[in-house]
N, C-alpha and C positions, 0 to 999 in steps of 0.2 A: 104655657098652660093657661087656660082661660080662667076668669074669676069663678065660674060655676064649678069647675073642677077643684079649684083650690078651696072654695067654701066647703065642698063635699068632703074633702080630706080633713079640713080643719074641724068640721062637725064631728068627725070620728075621733079627733084628737084627745078630748078630755079623758084623762086617766088619772087615778089617785095613786100616790105613793105614800106608804106608811111602813114602818119597820118595827119588829118586836124587839125590846131589849134582849141583849145576849150577854153571857159570861161563861167563863171557865175558871180554872184555878188561878189564873194570873191576871186577867183582865175583865172588866165590865164595859160594854158599849151601848150607848143609847143614841138614837137619831132624835134630837130635840126639835128640829124644825125641818120642813121640807118646802121649798119654794119653786114655783114654776113661773114661766114668763107671764107678766101681767100682774103678779102679786106684789104687794108693797115690800120693799127691801130686797127684791130680786136684782142682782148685780150683773150677770153676764150681758153682753151686748147682743149675742145671738140667742134665740129662743130654744135652741136644741139642747140645752144643758139643764140638769136638776141641780139646785143649790141645796146641799144638805149640811145641817149643823150637827156635828157629832161631839159626844163626850166620851172620852176613853179614860177609865179609872184603873189604877193599878191596885188589884185586890190581894196580890201575892206578897211574899216576904222579901223579893229582890227587885232591884231596878230592871225595868224592861225597856226595850228599845222599839218604839212604834216605827214601822217601815214603810207601810203603803196601805191604801184602800182601794179597792177595785169593785166593779159591778159584775155579778154573774148572770147570765142569760139561761133561759130554760133549755137550751141546747147544750149547756155545759161551758160555752165560751165565756172567758173572763176578759173584761175591757178595762182599760186604764182610766183613771180620773185625770182631769187637766193638771198638769205639773206647774204651770204658771198662769197668771191672769191674762196674759196676752192671747192665749189659746181661746178665751171665752169671747173674743171679738168676732169669731166665725164659727160655723157649724163644726161639730167634731170631725176630725179627719181620721179616716181609717186606711189611708194609703201608707206608702213607704214602709218604715219599720213595723208599724201596726199590722199592715198586710202580711208581712213575713211571719210575725209572731201568731197571728190569727189564722193564716191560710187565706190565699187571695179570695177564693170563693166565699168564705165565711165573712171576710171583711165587707165584701159587696152585700151580702145579706144583712149585716148589721147596719150599714149605711142606709140600706133601703127600708129599715124598720124604724127610723127616727120618728119621733112623735110628730114633728112638723117637717115633713120632707120637702115641700116647696122651697123653703129658704135654704135647705141643705145643698140645693143644686147651684147656688151662687158660688163663684169661685172664691175659695177661702183666701188666697193670697191678695186678690184685689180688695176684698172686704177689709182685711186687716190693715192694708196700707191706707185705706180711706179712714178707718176708725182712729188710727193713731196719728193722723196728719194734722195735728193742731186742735182737735176737739177737746176743749177744756173739761167739759162734763165727763167725757170718757176717761180722761187722765185722773180725774178725781176719783172716779168709780174704780179705776185700776188700782189706785192707792189703797182704797178700802178693801178690795178683793185680796191684794197681796198681804196687807195686814191681818187679814182674818183667816187665811189659809191654814188648815190643819197640816203641819209639816212633820217629817220624820224627826223623832226626838226621843231623848231619854225621859222615862217617867218613874219617879221614885215611889217606893211602896206607900200606899195610903194617900197618894195625890192623883189629880185628875187634869187632863188638858181638854180644851174645847176649841173647835175651829170649824171652818167650812171645808167641805169636799164638793167638787164639781164633777159629775159623771154625765156621760151622754144620756140624754133623755130618749131611750129607746123602748120599744114594745118588747115584752118577753123577759123583762128583768125580774128575777126571783130573789136576789139577795145581794148584800154587800159582803165583801170578805175583807177582813182587817188582818193584815200581816204584821207580825211583830217577832222580836228575838227575846227569849228568855232563857237564862242559864246557858247561853251560847248556842241555843237551838232555835231554828227558824219555826215559827208556829203560825197558825191562822185561826181566826174565829169567824163563823158564818152569822151574819145579822139577817135574819129572814124578813122578806117583804110580806106584809099582811094585806089581806083584802085585795089582792092583785086581780085585775081584769086581763087575763092572758088569752 
């Protein structure tokens, strides 16, 4: 791809991500910070990730178990967040297990809608090997990522947890879905994106 084509795609790239606070009878969720590539405090090595800081508060009367946070697209597809910091060294991968869960065709569409597609074409495995091969700055960043991840955990009534979630930076994202268990039942809360340019 020539530099003119790359510049044209990048010129289209700016997109803002903001989310309205959401709550139900068990939890309240707010997205306190959204960072993209180039912004101070952005930790992923690859620029095709959104770094989101979430606060989840238990507003109910019983302990809940936070399970997962995923991103929902305007076609109804739900895509997973990064499970480990190592995934953030390369562009989000929609192959393998993800392709099976999304449907092969949909996985290809999702990969094609990355905010910064030129870098998404770089082979992820090669990029990951290079990033982790002795680069001290990346290792330090990886420690910060791992230490700040919002993980599955129990949340007692009246308490909150805060941490980072990393979701693929794709066009057409409409919401985050927070999955949790309360009273032995799996539940979910939609955290809607506001001001989206879809």
